[in-house]
C-alpha positions as CSV (number, residue, x, y, z in Angstrom):
1,M,139.6,43.6,131.7
2,V,137.6,43.0,128.1
3,H,139.4,45.4,125.2
4,S,136.6,47.8,123.9
5,S,137.4,46.7,120.4
6,S,137.7,42.6,120.9
7,P,135.3,40.6,119.9
8,I,133.2,39.9,123.1
9,A,132.9,43.5,124.0
10,R,131.7,44.2,120.6
11,S,128.6,41.3,121.2
12,V,128.2,42.3,124.7
13,L,127.5,46.4,123.6
14,A,125.5,45.4,120.6
15,V,123.1,43.2,123.1
16,A,123.2,46.2,126.0
17,A,122.7,48.6,123.2
18,C,119.6,46.4,122.0
19,L,118.1,46.3,125.6
20,M,118.0,49.8,125.8
21,L,116.3,50.4,122.6
22,T,112.6,50.9,122.9
23,A,110.5,47.7,122.2
24,G,110.0,46.6,118.3
25,S,113.3,48.9,117.0
26,C,116.8,48.3,116.8
27,E,117.6,50.6,114.1
28,S,120.8,52.1,116.2
29,L,122.4,48.7,115.7
30,E,121.9,48.8,112.1
31,E,123.0,52.5,111.8
32,A,126.2,51.6,114.3
33,A,126.9,48.7,111.5
34,K,127.0,51.2,108.8
35,A,129.5,53.5,110.8
36,A,131.6,50.9,111.6
37,V,131.4,49.9,107.8
38,A,132.6,52.9,107.0
39,A,135.3,52.9,109.5
40,K,136.6,49.7,107.6
41,D,135.8,48.2,111.2
42,Y,134.1,45.2,109.2
43,A,134.1,42.2,111.6
44,G,132.9,44.7,114.2
45,A,130.0,45.1,111.4
46,S,128.8,42.4,111.1
47,D,128.6,41.5,114.9
48,L,126.4,44.4,114.8
49,Y,124.3,43.4,111.8
50,L,124.0,40.0,113.6
51,E,122.9,41.2,116.6
52,A,120.3,44.0,115.0
53,A,118.9,40.9,112.7
54,K,118.1,39.0,116.1
55,T,115.4,41.2,117.2
56,V,113.5,42.0,114.1
57,A,111.4,39.4,111.9
58,C,111.0,38.7,108.3
59,P,111.9,40.2,105.9
60,D,114.6,42.6,107.9
61,R,115.9,39.9,109.5
62,G,117.0,38.3,105.8
63,R,118.0,41.5,104.8
64,L,120.6,42.2,107.9
65,L,122.1,39.1,107.4
66,L,122.9,39.7,104.2
67,R,124.4,42.8,105.1
68,R,126.5,40.7,107.5
69,A,127.4,38.6,104.8
70,E,128.6,41.8,102.6
71,T,130.6,42.8,105.7
72,L,132.0,39.1,106.0
73,E,133.1,39.0,102.5
74,L,134.5,42.7,103.3
75,D,136.7,41.0,105.9
76,G,137.9,38.2,104.2
77,Q,135.6,35.7,105.8
78,V,134.2,34.2,102.7
79,R,132.7,31.3,104.1
80,S,131.4,32.5,107.1
81,A,129.6,35.2,104.6
82,A,128.2,32.0,102.7
83,R,127.0,30.8,105.8
84,S,125.4,33.7,106.7
85,I,123.5,33.7,103.2
86,D,122.2,30.2,104.0
87,K,121.0,31.4,107.5
88,S,119.0,34.2,105.3
89,V,117.3,31.7,103.0
90,E,116.5,29.3,106.3
91,L,114.8,31.9,108.3
92,C,113.3,34.2,105.4
93,P,112.4,31.7,102.9
94,D,110.2,33.9,101.2
95,Y,112.7,37.1,100.8
96,P,113.5,37.3,97.3
97,D,116.8,39.4,98.0
98,A,118.1,36.3,100.3
99,R,118.1,33.7,97.6
100,W,118.8,35.7,94.4
101,A,122.3,35.9,96.4
102,R,122.2,32.7,97.5
103,A,121.4,31.7,93.5
104,Q,124.8,34.2,92.5
105,R,126.7,32.8,94.7
106,A,125.9,29.1,94.2
107,M,126.5,30.0,90.2
108,K,130.1,31.9,90.5
109,A,130.9,28.5,92.8
110,G,129.6,26.2,89.9
111,D,126.8,24.9,92.2
112,R,124.6,25.2,89.0
113,D,122.3,22.4,90.6
114,L,121.5,25.0,93.8
115,A,121.6,28.3,91.3
116,F,118.9,26.5,89.2
117,S,116.8,25.3,91.8
118,D,117.0,29.0,93.5
119,A,116.5,30.6,90.1
120,K,113.6,28.8,89.3
121,L,111.8,29.8,92.8
122,L,112.3,33.1,91.6
123,K,111.9,33.5,88.0
124,D,108.1,35.0,88.2
125,S,109.4,38.0,90.5
126,V,113.0,38.6,89.9
127,P,113.7,39.2,85.9
128,A,117.7,38.6,86.5
129,A,116.8,35.4,88.0
130,A,114.4,34.9,84.7
131,E,117.4,34.7,82.8
132,L,119.6,32.3,84.6
133,F,117.2,29.9,85.0
134,S,116.4,30.2,81.0
135,D,120.2,29.8,80.3
136,L,120.5,27.2,82.7
137,S,117.4,25.2,81.1
138,M,119.3,25.2,78.0
139,E,122.6,24.4,79.2
140,L,121.3,21.4,81.5
141,E,119.2,20.9,78.7
142,V,122.6,19.9,76.1
143,E,124.1,18.1,79.1
144,R,121.4,15.5,79.0
145,G,121.8,15.0,75.9
146,V,125.4,14.8,75.9
147,R,125.4,12.1,78.7
148,A,122.5,10.0,76.8
149,R,124.8,10.0,73.8
150,A,128.0,9.3,75.8
151,A,126.0,6.0,77.4
152,Q,124.6,5.0,74.1
153,L,127.8,5.0,72.1
154,V,129.3,2.7,75.3
155,T,126.2,0.5,74.7
156,Q,126.3,0.4,71.4
157,L,130.5,-0.7,71.4
158,S,129.9,-3.2,74.2
159,G,126.8,-4.8,72.4
160,L,128.7,-5.0,68.7
161,L,132.0,-6.8,70.5
162,N,132.2,-10.4,69.6
163,L,135.0,-12.1,70.6
164,E,134.3,-15.0,67.8
165,A,133.5,-12.8,65.2
166,P,136.0,-13.3,62.1
167,S,137.2,-10.3,60.7
168,E,136.8,-9.3,57.4
169,E,136.6,-6.4,54.7
170,L,133.8,-3.6,55.0
171,P,132.7,-1.4,51.8
172,N,134.4,2.2,51.5
173,E,131.7,4.0,52.8
174,E,131.3,7.6,53.8
175,P,133.9,9.1,55.7
176,A,134.1,8.4,59.2
177,V,132.6,10.5,61.9
178,F,134.6,10.2,64.9
179,A,134.2,11.4,68.6
180,R,136.1,14.3,69.7
181,Q,137.7,11.9,72.8
182,V,136.5,8.9,74.1
183,P,133.5,9.3,75.9
184,V,133.4,8.9,79.6
185,P,132.7,7.1,81.5
186,M,133.9,3.9,79.9
187,T,136.4,1.1,80.8
188,L,138.2,-0.6,78.1
189,R,139.6,-3.9,78.2
190,Y,142.5,-5.2,76.0
191,Q,144.4,-8.5,75.4
192,A,147.9,-7.7,74.8
193,Q,151.1,-9.7,74.0
194,Q,154.9,-8.8,73.3
195,S,157.5,-10.6,71.5
196,V,161.1,-9.0,71.9
197,R,163.7,-10.6,70.0
198,G,167.8,-9.4,70.0
199,D,170.6,-9.6,73.0
200,A,167.4,-10.8,75.2
201,S,164.4,-12.3,73.9
202,F,161.4,-13.1,75.7
203,E,157.3,-13.2,75.7
204,L,154.5,-11.7,77.2
205,K,151.1,-11.6,77.6
206,W,148.7,-9.8,79.6
207,E,145.6,-7.6,80.0
208,E,145.4,-3.6,80.0
209,V,142.7,-2.1,81.7
210,Q,141.8,1.5,80.7
211,S,138.9,3.2,82.6
212,Y,137.8,6.6,81.6
213,R,135.9,8.2,84.6
214,G,134.0,11.8,84.6
215,D,131.3,13.8,83.0
216,P,131.0,13.6,79.7
217,A,129.3,17.2,79.4
218,D,132.7,18.2,80.8
219,E,135.6,17.7,78.5
220,S,138.0,17.1,81.6
221,H,138.2,13.3,82.3
222,V,140.4,10.9,84.6
223,L,142.4,7.9,83.0
224,V,143.0,5.2,85.5
225,R,145.6,2.4,83.6
226,T,146.5,-0.8,84.9
227,L,147.9,-4.2,83.5
228,E,147.0,-7.4,84.5
229,L,150.3,-9.5,84.8
230,P,150.8,-13.1,85.1
231,P,153.9,-14.0,87.4
232,L,157.2,-12.7,85.5
233,A,159.9,-15.3,84.9
234,R,163.0,-14.8,86.0
235,E,164.5,-15.0,82.9
236,L,163.0,-11.8,81.2
237,P,165.2,-9.0,81.9
238,L,165.6,-6.9,85.0
239,P,164.6,-3.8,83.4
240,T,161.3,-5.7,81.9
241,R,160.4,-7.3,84.7
242,L,160.6,-3.5,87.4
243,T,158.7,-1.6,84.5
244,M,155.8,-4.0,84.3
245,S,155.4,-4.9,87.6
246,N,154.8,-1.9,88.7
247,Q,152.1,-1.4,86.4
248,R,150.0,-3.9,88.1
249,M,149.3,-0.8,90.1
250,G,146.7,1.9,89.1
251,M,148.1,4.7,87.5
252,R,145.8,7.5,87.5
253,F,145.8,10.5,85.0
254,A,143.8,13.8,85.4
255,I,143.2,15.1,81.6
256,D,142.0,18.5,80.5
257,G,139.8,19.3,77.9
258,R,142.7,19.4,75.6
259,G,143.8,16.1,76.3
260,K,147.0,18.0,78.0
261,I,148.0,15.7,81.5
262,L,147.4,17.9,84.1
263,E,148.4,15.4,87.2
264,A,150.1,12.0,86.9
265,G,150.1,10.2,90.1
266,W,149.6,6.5,91.7
267,L,145.6,5.7,92.0
268,S,146.4,4.4,95.7
269,R,150.3,4.4,97.1
270,G,153.0,3.5,94.5
271,P,156.7,2.6,94.6
272,D,159.3,5.1,94.2
273,R,161.3,3.1,91.7
274,G,161.1,1.3,88.3
275,M,158.2,2.7,86.1
276,R,156.2,5.5,87.6
277,P,153.2,7.6,86.6
278,E,155.1,10.6,86.0
279,M,157.5,8.6,83.8
280,L,154.5,7.2,81.3
281,R,153.1,10.8,81.4
282,P,154.4,11.6,78.2
283,E,153.3,8.4,76.4
284,I,150.0,9.0,77.7
285,E,150.0,12.4,76.5
286,G,151.2,12.1,73.1
287,M,148.5,9.0,72.6
288,L,145.2,11.1,73.8
289,K,146.8,14.0,71.3
290,R,146.7,11.7,68.6
291,R,143.6,10.4,68.8
292,R,142.0,13.9,69.8
293,I,144.0,15.8,66.8
294,F,145.6,13.9,64.2
295,D,144.4,10.6,63.6
296,P,140.1,11.5,63.6
297,G,141.2,15.0,61.9
298,E,140.5,18.7,62.6
299,S,136.7,17.5,61.7
300,G,136.3,14.7,62.8
301,R,136.3,13.3,59.7
302,R,138.4,10.5,57.7
303,A,138.1,8.7,54.3
304,V,139.6,6.2,52.7
305,G,142.8,7.5,51.3
306,D,143.3,10.4,53.6
307,T,147.5,11.1,54.5
308,W,148.2,13.1,57.9
309,R,151.2,13.7,59.7
310,G,151.8,14.3,63.3
311,E,154.3,13.4,66.5
312,D,153.6,11.0,68.7
313,V,155.9,10.2,72.0
314,R,157.8,6.7,72.7
315,L,159.5,5.4,75.8
316,V,162.7,3.6,75.1
317,D,164.7,2.7,78.1
318,G,161.8,4.0,80.1
319,K,162.9,7.5,78.4
320,A,160.5,9.3,76.4
321,R,161.2,9.9,72.7
322,T,159.4,12.0,70.3
323,V,159.2,10.5,67.0
324,E,157.3,11.6,63.6
325,Y,154.3,9.4,62.0
326,E,153.1,9.6,58.6
327,S,149.6,8.1,58.5
328,K,147.2,6.9,55.4
329,A,143.7,5.5,55.9
330,E,143.5,2.3,54.0
331,G,140.1,1.0,54.7
332,F,136.8,-0.2,56.6
333,E,137.7,-3.5,58.6
334,S,134.7,-5.5,60.9
335,I,137.4,-6.7,63.9
336,R,135.4,-9.0,66.6
337,G,132.3,-7.2,65.1
338,I,132.9,-3.7,65.4
339,P,133.2,-1.7,61.9
340,T,136.7,-0.1,61.9
341,L,138.5,2.5,60.1
342,R,142.3,0.7,59.3
343,I,144.9,3.3,59.4
344,K,148.6,2.7,58.7
345,S,151.7,4.5,59.9
346,K,155.3,4.9,59.9
347,L,157.1,6.3,62.7
348,S,160.4,7.1,62.9
349,G,162.5,8.8,65.9
350,R,165.8,8.8,67.5
351,G,166.6,5.1,68.0
352,I,163.2,3.8,66.9
353,S,161.4,3.0,64.0
354,T,157.9,1.6,63.6
355,D,155.2,0.0,61.5
356,E,151.7,0.5,63.0
357,T,148.5,-0.3,62.0
358,V,145.3,0.7,64.2
359,W,141.6,0.2,64.0
360,L,139.7,2.9,65.1
361,H,135.8,2.3,66.0
362,V,133.7,4.3,63.7
363,E,132.3,7.3,66.0
364,T,134.0,6.8,69.4
365,A,137.6,6.6,68.1
366,V,138.3,3.8,70.6
367,P,141.2,1.3,69.2
368,V,139.9,-1.9,68.7
369,R,143.3,-3.7,67.7
370,I,147.0,-2.4,67.9
371,V,149.3,-4.2,66.0
372,R,153.0,-2.3,65.9
373,D,156.6,-3.7,65.1
374,S,159.0,-1.9,66.2
375,K,163.3,-1.6,65.6
376,Y,165.0,-0.2,68.8
377,S,168.6,1.2,68.9
378,V,169.8,1.9,72.3
379,S,173.6,3.4,72.5
380,F,175.5,3.1,76.4
381,D,178.9,4.2,76.9
382,F,180.9,1.3,75.0
383,T,177.7,-0.7,73.4
384,E,174.9,-0.2,71.5
385,Q,171.5,-2.7,72.2
386,S,169.2,-3.3,69.4
387,W,166.1,-5.4,69.2
388,R,163.1,-5.8,67.7
389,D,159.7,-6.1,69.3
390,H,156.2,-6.7,68.4
391,S,153.4,-6.0,69.8
392,E,149.5,-6.4,69.8
393,W,146.3,-5.3,71.9
394,I,143.0,-6.4,71.1
395,L,139.4,-5.2,72.9
396,S,138.3,-7.9,74.7
397,A,135.7,-6.2,76.8
398,V,133.6,-2.8,76.9
399,S,131.5,-1.5,80.0
400,G,130.7,2.5,82.0
401,G,133.2,3.5,83.6
402,E,134.1,1.7,87.1
């Protein structure tokens, strides 16, 4: 025996009720649905609205499907409610309430393309749709401009890069205006080298790839970072071999509009030993914060002679340490054909002191060259290790995001 409150029973009763009505009318089903809503039997009401919709033509069919969507939402069935709205538009495309309901749902869900297309069709008949269409038109136009400007900057930077061009001083120009962050999508490739002198001495060369991915109209984006390393000599210290070899695998950092890393993980599966993305999170976040807030300046402008200070993060023996720095903009210089602002900094923190020079591309704030001379000191239980590290990075390729 089927219980009268089950979905099957409700459907059977609804169909039976509809068949007993006089031809061309199913008003009692709609009234029964309203009564079910009043009794908070939202599941039963949605079944009744569906059966009622099957018996009538548009626009009533579309109206009843919208009522069904409302009761499904009250019942917590959000996806089913969305499908009911879609069905209302599909079956009754000329019913404006259905299309307007879908436009509002799409806007709430962040699907502006669908909201825009529906509002465009309704703008001449629904005042609220005309307002939404106007707002979205302006937003999309601004975003198209942002995307075009980002693509232009990538093309400009790539076109300027000349690996054979000599470095040369440039006249002290007006203050440089920097972007607030690296435009995306953009992939930067650096030639890097490191020379370490201390208890263990070695030299190492590699290429570093930084791929910024996302929509330039959205401040949140993703950074994928990988190192392309040659075979690592066994003479290298074991911690160095473990740290560097892990970074051959892509590390993915999801970044919000303020430069904060929301998620740090492997681009694909990676090892759970040695250097891992989560361990690099503080240093990457420090780099992003410094580039976003301090180096370009609060207004995005820097002039020769400007001085400022801030905080950065460095990894020392695999541990994140906060360092304070003082910086000065020294002059404009062309590096590999790219006009840059040369910034010298002194960084100091527990167990680390660094002299750093960074050449930032005017407009994008992309580092074209970085030179760091660091002194490290790490204390263990019974010993203290000290070493010097000279590291350099220089931009070797620029392309659109991968």
